[in-house]
Backbone as CSV, one residue per row, in Angstrom:
resi,resn,N_x,N_y,N_z,CA_x,CA_y,CA_z,C_x,C_y,C_z
1,MET,113.448,83.785,77.090,112.555,83.347,75.398,112.543,81.624,75.861
2,ARG,113.673,81.442,75.720,113.835,79.655,76.099,112.822,79.018,77.443
3,LYS,112.943,80.151,78.551,112.013,79.762,79.257,110.525,79.743,79.324
4,ILE,110.009,80.466,78.354,108.363,80.846,77.763,108.226,79.667,77.236
5,ASN,108.992,79.327,76.013,108.995,78.241,74.944,108.518,76.686,76.194
6,TYR,109.342,76.883,76.952,109.186,75.468,77.440,108.099,75.399,78.475
7,LEU,107.675,76.745,79.332,106.644,76.555,79.295,105.158,76.225,78.654
8,ILE,105.365,77.179,77.627,103.991,77.057,76.565,104.370,75.538,76.417
9,LEU,105.510,74.587,76.316,105.028,72.901,75.625,104.757,72.648,77.089
10,LEU,104.965,72.953,78.461,104.917,72.007,79.140,103.356,72.458,79.492
11,MET,102.865,73.447,79.450,101.355,73.593,79.253,100.393,73.022,78.788
12,LEU,100.897,72.984,77.146,100.203,72.290,75.995,100.055,70.547,76.235
13,VAL,101.488,69.964,77.098,101.070,68.386,77.253,100.448,68.167,78.918
14,LEU,100.232,69.592,79.598,99.589,69.119,80.795,98.220,69.407,80.438
15,ASN,97.839,69.931,79.420,95.929,70.119,78.628,95.606,69.206,77.783
16,SER,96.652,68.360,77.394,96.194,67.594,76.272,96.255,66.135,76.945
17,CYS,96.130,66.198,78.231,95.873,64.662,79.189,94.706,64.643,79.372
18,GLU,93.855,65.749,79.081,92.405,65.295,78.869,91.866,64.932,77.886
19,LEU,92.330,64.713,76.684,91.919,64.087,76.008,92.336,62.829,75.760
20,ILE,93.037,61.846,76.783,93.555,60.728,77.096,92.970,60.319,78.484
21,THR,91.972,59.123,78.447,91.635,58.578,79.162,92.124,57.497,79.919
22,ILE,92.401,57.775,80.984,93.001,56.391,81.893,91.990,55.717,82.614
23,GLY,91.471,54.450,82.569,91.536,53.688,83.864,89.972,52.942,82.102
24,SER,89.113,52.228,82.624,88.290,51.587,81.793,87.086,52.424,81.691
25,LYS,85.896,52.109,80.657,84.757,52.778,80.345,84.016,52.247,81.640
26,LYS,82.983,53.245,81.511,81.756,53.145,82.900,80.830,52.267,82.105
27,GLN,80.540,51.480,83.413,79.210,50.121,82.683,78.194,50.911,82.616
28,LYS,76.746,50.486,82.045,75.831,51.262,82.261,74.971,50.663,83.176
29,PRO,74.412,51.229,84.208,73.925,50.616,85.407,72.766,49.562,84.984
30,ILE,72.297,48.841,85.963,71.570,47.377,85.696,70.476,47.989,86.361
31,GLU,68.816,47.972,85.965,67.970,48.287,86.668,67.724,47.303,87.738
32,ILE,67.396,47.008,88.393,66.998,46.104,89.536,65.020,45.923,89.546
33,SER,65.380,45.468,88.765,63.784,45.038,88.422,63.331,43.079,87.266
34,GLN,61.910,43.148,87.795,62.113,42.156,86.535,61.782,42.010,85.104
35,ARG,62.425,43.045,84.562,62.470,43.565,82.944,63.790,42.819,82.511
36,THR,64.795,42.546,82.984,65.556,42.034,82.850,65.892,40.608,83.213
37,PRO,66.735,39.494,82.897,67.201,38.562,83.888,67.977,39.049,85.244
38,ILE,69.289,39.803,84.205,70.164,40.062,85.339,69.481,40.901,86.884
39,GLY,69.031,41.779,86.253,67.999,42.825,87.274,66.945,41.993,88.249
40,THR,66.408,40.468,87.425,65.338,39.563,88.344,66.499,39.146,89.540
41,VAL,67.798,38.718,89.682,68.835,37.922,90.236,69.053,38.986,91.492
42,LEU,69.154,40.494,90.760,69.767,40.993,91.504,68.627,41.781,92.444
43,LEU,67.280,41.438,92.200,66.125,42.248,92.753,66.069,40.923,94.115
44,PHE,66.267,39.665,93.911,66.212,38.508,94.228,66.736,38.980,95.823
45,LYS,68.217,39.234,95.396,69.563,39.190,96.253,68.955,40.412,97.080
46,THR,68.470,41.885,96.522,68.181,42.880,97.487,66.665,42.291,98.359
47,GLU,66.094,41.714,97.835,64.615,41.286,98.410,65.369,40.508,100.125
48,LEU,66.359,39.807,99.825,66.946,38.748,100.927,67.653,39.605,101.765
49,ASP,68.495,40.910,101.312,69.908,41.065,102.090,68.424,42.300,102.697
50,SER,67.130,42.362,102.550,66.126,43.374,103.118,65.379,42.827,104.055
51,ASN,65.569,41.082,104.245,64.882,40.249,104.836,63.506,40.431,104.767
52,ASN,62.894,40.406,103.186,61.624,40.371,102.972,61.693,39.068,101.886
53,ILE,61.192,37.994,102.423,61.588,36.835,102.237,60.262,36.374,101.542
54,PRO,58.589,37.425,101.750,57.781,36.810,100.884,57.749,37.398,99.524
55,ALA,58.579,38.681,99.813,58.655,39.473,98.006,59.690,38.862,97.395
56,ALA,60.491,38.091,98.002,61.385,37.444,97.433,60.872,35.945,97.081
57,THR,59.806,35.157,97.687,59.235,34.225,96.999,58.547,34.483,95.870
58,ARG,57.970,35.390,95.719,57.399,36.277,94.436,58.409,36.066,93.186
59,ILE,59.240,35.902,93.378,60.373,36.489,92.249,60.643,34.687,91.736
60,LEU,60.249,33.904,92.612,60.555,32.081,91.836,59.486,31.938,91.160
61,ALA,59.490,30.593,90.365,58.587,30.481,89.600,58.922,28.745,89.171
62,LYS,57.883,27.831,88.796,58.184,26.466,88.650,59.235,26.635,87.467
63,SER,59.906,25.444,87.412,61.016,24.845,85.790,60.083,25.348,84.563
64,ASP,58.723,24.762,84.948,58.065,24.175,83.673,57.062,25.428,83.373
65,GLY,57.837,26.879,84.029,57.102,28.524,83.273,56.095,28.102,83.991
66,LYS,55.480,28.141,84.850,54.010,28.250,85.491,54.746,29.580,86.870
67,GLN,54.048,30.124,87.495,54.176,30.312,88.778,53.717,29.835,89.823
68,PHE,54.265,29.864,91.162,53.377,29.049,91.910,52.155,29.253,92.862
69,LEU,51.755,28.611,93.258,50.202,28.894,94.303,50.284,29.255,95.122
70,ALA,49.540,30.160,96.364,49.968,31.359,96.898,50.210,29.679,98.307
71,VAL,49.870,29.213,98.720,50.035,27.872,99.455,51.711,27.488,98.993
72,GLN,52.088,27.213,98.044,53.508,26.767,97.370,54.524,27.825,97.687
73,LYS,54.269,29.110,97.575,55.082,30.034,97.804,55.458,30.009,99.284
74,TYR,54.342,29.994,99.765,54.271,29.976,101.772,55.674,28.582,102.291
75,GLU,55.492,27.227,101.390,55.871,26.356,101.805,57.443,27.030,101.617
76,LEU,57.684,27.631,100.715,58.920,27.537,99.975,59.778,29.499,101.089
77,TYR,59.265,29.474,102.126,59.688,30.603,103.129,61.007,29.559,103.382
78,ASP,61.150,29.048,104.071,62.104,27.877,104.804,63.121,27.759,104.172
79,GLU,62.839,27.343,102.950,64.093,27.534,101.586,64.510,28.677,101.276
80,VAL,63.967,29.545,100.878,64.429,31.091,100.495,65.212,31.598,101.753
81,ALA,64.836,31.351,102.971,65.497,31.869,104.516,66.748,30.645,104.382
82,ARG,66.912,29.652,104.245,68.249,29.033,104.360,69.270,29.921,103.270
83,LEU,68.632,30.097,102.086,69.405,30.613,101.177,69.938,31.918,101.632
84,GLN,68.450,32.729,102.364,68.923,34.188,102.711,70.336,33.914,103.646
85,ARG,70.611,33.369,104.417,71.731,33.295,105.568,72.822,32.848,104.576
86,LEU,72.813,32.828,103.758,73.555,31.851,102.243,74.541,32.742,101.865
87,ILE,73.356,34.311,101.342,74.104,35.208,100.450,73.731,36.684,101.373
88,SER,72.864,36.888,101.798,72.322,38.136,102.344,73.583,38.924,102.736
89,ASN,73.627,40.272,102.866,75.018,41.142,102.975,76.138,40.722,102.543
90,LYS,76.522,39.598,101.814,77.340,39.468,101.135,77.385,40.654,99.061
91,LYS,78.714,40.953,99.010,79.199,41.697,98.186,78.921,41.139,96.796
92,ILE,78.397,41.784,95.878,78.641,40.751,94.192,79.613,41.016,93.721
93,THR,80.819,40.193,93.282,81.959,40.825,92.946,81.993,40.029,91.697
94,SER,80.930,39.410,90.565,81.188,39.058,90.014,79.423,38.780,88.983
95,VAL,79.098,39.124,87.610,77.731,38.375,87.463,78.233,37.972,86.154
96,ILE,77.905,36.836,85.724,77.988,36.613,84.136,76.738,35.866,83.748
97,SER,76.071,36.222,82.386,75.134,35.810,81.973,75.340,35.012,80.772
98,ASP,74.759,34.087,80.385,74.544,33.239,79.108,73.273,32.899,79.552
99,SER,73.403,33.313,77.977,71.433,32.620,77.709,71.445,31.271,76.772
100,LEU,70.419,30.877,77.356,69.973,29.396,77.063,68.839,29.179,75.666
101,THR,68.140,30.212,76.266,67.270,30.105,74.887,66.761,31.747,74.384
102,GLU,66.171,31.857,73.545,65.482,33.448,73.917,64.877,34.007,74.648
103,SER,64.223,32.949,76.132,63.118,33.435,76.997,63.946,32.502,78.331
104,SER,65.816,32.174,78.304,65.863,31.761,79.326,67.405,32.075,78.972
105,TYR,67.657,32.460,80.678,69.211,33.102,80.772,69.772,32.076,82.001
106,LYS,70.770,31.964,81.945,71.598,30.989,83.299,72.793,32.210,83.790
107,ILE,72.173,32.903,84.812,73.308,33.641,85.315,74.136,33.100,86.690
108,LYS,75.056,33.549,86.211,76.360,33.030,87.634,76.684,34.153,88.397
109,VAL,76.410,34.209,90.162,76.585,35.209,90.782,78.139,34.849,91.675
110,GLU,79.143,35.926,91.665,79.849,35.462,92.470,79.964,36.565,93.383
111,LEU,79.908,35.893,95.044,79.646,36.862,96.142,81.131,36.681,97.466
112,ASP,81.602,38.230,97.135,82.477,38.073,98.225,83.775,37.045,97.632
113,TYR,84.166,36.986,96.207,84.763,36.197,95.348,85.468,34.931,96.068
114,LEU,84.659,34.225,97.053,84.365,33.050,97.447,83.289,32.519,97.032
115,LYS,82.266,32.737,97.041,80.934,31.906,96.740,80.181,32.358,95.520
116,SER,79.629,30.840,94.395,79.096,31.703,93.583,77.884,30.423,93.582
117,ILE,76.797,31.264,92.917,75.562,30.353,92.623,74.891,30.908,91.618
118,SER,74.474,29.860,90.849,74.098,30.227,88.869,72.402,29.700,89.425
119,PHE,71.784,30.871,88.931,70.130,31.373,88.819,69.893,30.835,87.210
120,THR,68.722,30.256,87.420,67.948,30.224,85.708,66.962,30.910,86.406
121,THR,67.261,31.694,84.750,66.119,32.983,84.808,65.098,32.121,83.478
122,SER,63.836,32.531,83.765,63.024,32.086,82.777,61.655,33.184,82.058
123,ARG,61.550,33.840,81.064,60.356,34.922,80.876,58.962,34.284,80.608
124,ILE,58.426,34.906,81.307,57.051,34.784,81.685,56.054,35.863,81.858
125,ASN,55.284,35.852,80.640,54.306,36.729,80.760,55.183,37.980,80.600
126,ASP,56.206,38.606,79.903,56.738,39.858,79.742,58.110,39.943,80.969
127,PHE,57.714,38.805,81.861,58.468,39.593,83.442,58.928,38.411,83.754
128,TRP,60.520,38.295,83.862,61.139,37.422,84.403,61.363,36.719,85.782
129,TYR,61.655,35.209,85.747,60.950,34.710,87.478,62.515,33.655,87.196
130,ILE,62.470,33.907,88.325,63.845,32.690,89.028,63.651,31.463,88.883
131,VAL,63.447,30.679,87.761,62.802,29.163,88.008,64.007,27.859,88.622
132,ASP,65.406,28.407,88.613,66.184,27.180,89.359,67.120,27.913,90.113
133,TYR,67.977,27.675,90.887,69.329,27.852,91.151,69.924,26.968,92.106
134,LYS,71.332,27.151,92.193,72.030,25.791,92.163,73.476,26.467,92.947
135,GLU,73.652,26.165,94.458,74.626,26.881,95.210,76.207,26.036,94.545
């Protein structure tokens, strides 16, 4: 009789472990698009990882809130290619977002625990663009 009581108690304890969650909560997935500031930075990195420099330059804009002309985007290819060599195929280890204004955010991205790059994003016509970045 005593063995049965211990067995029932053990079964209750083992079944109650499902009520307790060990670990952290799952984070919401971030949409990689120009609809959010963080998504814009991740889209930029994704385009650089896939070696698509023309698409990556389409995500860049001027700091005064205007988009680049086609000739200006073409002139940025060398600078974007240099940035690609620095950050492509490196794992993102941390993302910190800071709001500057309602339509401007500063996103700090840490790569492989060693290198960090700050991106300033701005909303232009309901889409987010990268207007500045610093290594």
